[in-house]
N, C-alpha and C positions, 0 to 999 in steps of 0.2 A: 664347144660348151665341156668341160669338164665331167666325165663319166659318175655317175651315180656310186658311190664306194659302201656305204651302209644302209642301203635302204633297198624295198623294192615294192612291188605295185601291192596293194590292199585291196582283196576279192572282198566284193559288195556284199558276199554272203557272212562275210563277216563280222559285219556292221553289230551284229547283235538286233536286240530288241528295242523300239522305239520307234520314235517317227522323226523324219529328218525333215518332212512338211517341204519336201521335193527342193530343197535347196541343195542337193548335190547329187540330183539327176545327170546323166553323162558326164562326170568329173571321176578322174581318174589320180584317186589318193596313192599318197605312197607312207608306207609306214618303217623304221626303225628296224635292223635285221634281231633278231630274240637277244637278250640279255637281261641280268638278271638288276645289274647296277642300277637301272632306274627304280624299281621298286625299293631297293636298299637306299636308294638317296632320297626318296619321300619317306620311307620308316624310319629311316635315322633322325630325318627333320623331326618326325612326330616325338620320337621318344626323349630329343633335345629339350624338345618343347613342354614336355611333360617335366623335366628335371629342372631346367631354368625359368619356364616363365610359368606353366598351369597342370599341375599334377593331374587333373581332374578333365583332361583330354582323354578320351575314350579311343573308341575303334574311328579312328578319323578318315574321312575320305576326303581328299583333295586332289591329286593327279592321278589316286590309283583307280584302276580298273580290272577287274577279271581276267581280259581278253588284250587291251592296249593300255599301257601307262601312255598316260599324256604327252608326255616327251618324246616316245615314240613314234605317235605320228603327228604331232605338234610340229617336231623337230626331227623329222627324219632321218636327217644325213647330221646326225649329230655324232661328231668324232666320239667314239666309244667309252676313250678315257675320261670325256668331260660327261658322260652321262651321269655320274651318281652327284658331280656338284651341281649341273643344271637341274636335275631330278628335285635335288634337296632346296633349290632356290625358287623352284617351282610351288613346293610344297610349303615352303616359308611365307611364301607371297600368300598363299590360300590362307593358312592360319593366322598372319598380321590381320588381314582383311576380316576376317572372322571376327577376332579379337575385337579388331575395333569396333563391329556390328555389334555384338554383343555387349559391349563394355557399356557402362553407363556414360552419360557424353564427358561430364566433368574428368573422371579418369581417363578415358578414349583420347583426350585432349592433352591431358597430360603426358599419359605415355608416348603420344604421337611426337610431341615436342623432342622428346628422350629418344625416341626412334630416328629424327631429323639427324640431330646432333651425334650421337653414336655412329650414324653412318657417312656422315658428311666432313665430321670436326671433330676426329677423333681427339685432339689434343686441348679442346675446347668446350668438354665436357661439364656438365652441370653438377651442380654438387650435390654430395649423396642424399642429404636430407629433401633434396627438392624431387627424388625422382622415387618413384612406385618400386618395391622387389620387382613388380613382371616388367617394368619400364627396363630396369636396370640387365633383368634375363632377355629381353628382346635386345638391347645393345651387346650385350656381350655376342649371339649368335649373329648377330649382322657383324659384327667384327670380324668371328673367326669365318664367318662367310667371303668376306670382302679378302679376307686375309689369304686364303685358300683360292681363290679363284686368280690372287696377284701370282702366286707359287706358281700358276698352270700358265697365265697368259697376261702380262701386266698390262701391255697396251688394251687389249678390250676389257678388262676388269676395271680400268678409270673409266672406260666407256661405260661400264654399265652401273658404277657410281654414280656418271654425271646423268645417264636417266633416271636411275632409282631417285636422283635430287630432285630433278623436273617433276616425277609422280608425285612424293610425295607434301611437294607444296600446293596451298591452296588454290584451289580452281578457279573457274568461272561461277560456279554454286557451290554449294556444301552439302552434304546429307541431312543437315536439320533445317534447311529452307526449300522452299519452292523453287524452281525452275523451269522454264520453257523447254520444248524440245531443240529449238537450236542450241540452248546454253548449255544444256544437258550432253547433247553430243559434243559439244565442245570441249568439256568437261572430263568426258567419258575418252576422248580422241588424246587425251592428255593423261588418262588412268591407265591402270596395268594391262588394261586388252591393246596398246599401241606401242609404248615405249618400254614396257616390260618383254614381250615379245621380241622386239626389235633386238633389245639387248642379249636376250635368251640365245635368238638366231646366229648373232651375229658373234658371240663367245662360244657358243654348240660346234660353229660350223667352221670355226676360222676365218670368216668372210669378213673384208677389208672394201668398205665404199670407196673410193678415191674421193678426194675433197669438192672435185667440179662437178662431181656427180650426186653429192647428196642432197641439194635442193629439189635433181629430178625423183631419187630416191623418196625423198617424202612425202612429193607430189603425187607419186603413183598410188603410193602404199597407204597415205590417208583415207582413201575411201574402204580401202582392205581393211583396216584397224577399227571404221566406222563399222562397219559389216559385223566385225568380230565382235565390240560390244554390246550388239543389236542381236546376233544370236546367244550372247551369254544373257541377256535379261530375260530371253524368251526362253529359256530351259531351266532357269533359276528362279522363273517367275515361281512355282509352288513353294520351294525352299524358302525363299524372302519374304513371303506372303507368311508361313507357320511364323517364322521369327516376326513378323509386322503382329501378329495377333498375340503371340506371346507377350510382347512388351508392350503393348495396347498403344502402338503409334497409329498417329492420324495421318501418315505420309509412308509412301514407297519409295525410296532412291530406284526407280526401274522406269525405264522408257514406257511400257506398257500401261505403269499407274498413269503417268504424266500425260498419256495420249489420252485415256480416260476422263481425266478432268478438263484438258481441253477441249475435246470435241464432243464430252456430255456422252460419249458411247460406252456400252459392255462390254465384259471383260474378251470374249471372243471377236468382236470387231477390231479390240486394240490390238489384239493378237494377228492378225491378220494385216493392219496397218503396219503393225513393226516387220513382218515376212516382208511386206512390199517394199517397205524402206531398205533391209537387207538385200533384196533382190535388184533393186535400183544401185544399191551403193558396189553390189558386185559387179553389175555391167559397166559401171563407171572404171573401175579399177582394171576389169577385163580391155576396156577401152584402150586404158591408157596402157598396159601391156601390149597390146595390139599394137600400137602407135611406137613401144619403144623398139619393138621386133623389125618393125619395118625399118625404122631409122638405120639399126643392124652396125650402130657405132659404136656402142658402150663395152663396157671392160665385164668379161667373163664374171667377176665377183657379182656386179649389179644383178647381171640376168640370172646368175644363183640364187641373189636374196630374193628376188622378185618370185621368182618358182618357189621358196621354202615359205615365202609369205602368200603366196597362195595356198600353199598345202596347209599352213598353218590353220586359216580362214576356216577353211571346210572342214579340217577336224574338229574344230571346234563342236560344230553341229554333231559328228558322228561318234566322237569321245563322250560329249555331253546327254545324248538320247539314254543311255545304258549305262553311266557312270553311278556310284553309292554317291555321291556329292548333290547329284542331284534327284535324284530318284530311291525312295524308299525302300522300293524291291530289288533292286541292284545287291548284288552281293560281293564280296570279295572273295580270291580266290582260295583253295586252302594254301598256299607257302605265304600268301599276303596275311593271312588270318592267324597263323602260326608265328609269325615275325611280330608282327603288330600285340600279340597278345605275350609271348613269350623270350621277345628280342630275338635278335639276329646274331646267330651262332658266331664263335671267335673266329673262326678259320674265314669266315666270309667276311668280316669287317678287318679284317690284316690288309694294309697297301689302300687303304679307301682313301684316308685324308692326308695329307700331307702336311697339313700344320695342325697339329693336338691341339684341340679346344682349350685348352690350359695355358698354352704356351700364349696362343692368341691373345689371350685374356691380360697376361703380360704385358705382350707389346705395345699392347693399345693403353695399358698406364703408364 
């Protein structure tokens, strides 16, 4: 197997405050070598979003973390030259998700339609009078994001477009109607927890799964993506509950809420059920990995991809428990706060982007 080029073992003492609920006990996690380009990617996405979508976005916490950026721990062997764009894409996904969560239902659907068109069919865009200004801003950033990725790695950029298109399509249940746990998990399997991170791992590391191994890869990683979605639900509960209360919603699109409704149990029991479901899916994933290793006839890239998936899943717990996104007590580090507040210094912005944002807009038209 190819050596690790860009990462090292993460010391458990560096996990920070918070509770991993025993999900990473005995697990050896890796973290990318220190590189400010991940923070620059996230903060650039936030500042672009303020300019083109919503000027009211403040000290936003998506992938940022005082000790470890989500991409550093989620894709530890990301090629350094791709850190900026992978972090940008991750931050854009968070911003996009929160935009639809916070928007009024009608505006959200209008914008999501525009987002699908802007990402997948640039030549068949809706007429300007049918799009909100925010939807056009989202399209502009999506178009630049794909143009930038195409300039770096056209093959994997196209894979990313395909996976994101699948993600944006309507799933088995929507955020505005009740669905059971089974339907919910299938939806989440097709949601950002799976397809998005599959794309980020492959693009960031340059991994290519041979065609004859794609089904094997999908079958084994399925339980990992379910576990990751459940980990997200566990750690994002407080954030989502605050939003639901603010919007006076009568439902929550979170497996913990669904378990409470289906089983008639209280919050703490529902959380324990969620943790048990995470552990069960991790065990199934590990069993699939063991069987793959015992066969020993798979490609190096398949093994590397599975190792990356494993790290991404457990990283979700370690990163989430002390990230500003999910914890009101968590803070940005001094440098992140400076860049978020006052902007990124010019000398750090040079050569980060291969395609200027304005040029990608002209190309799209």
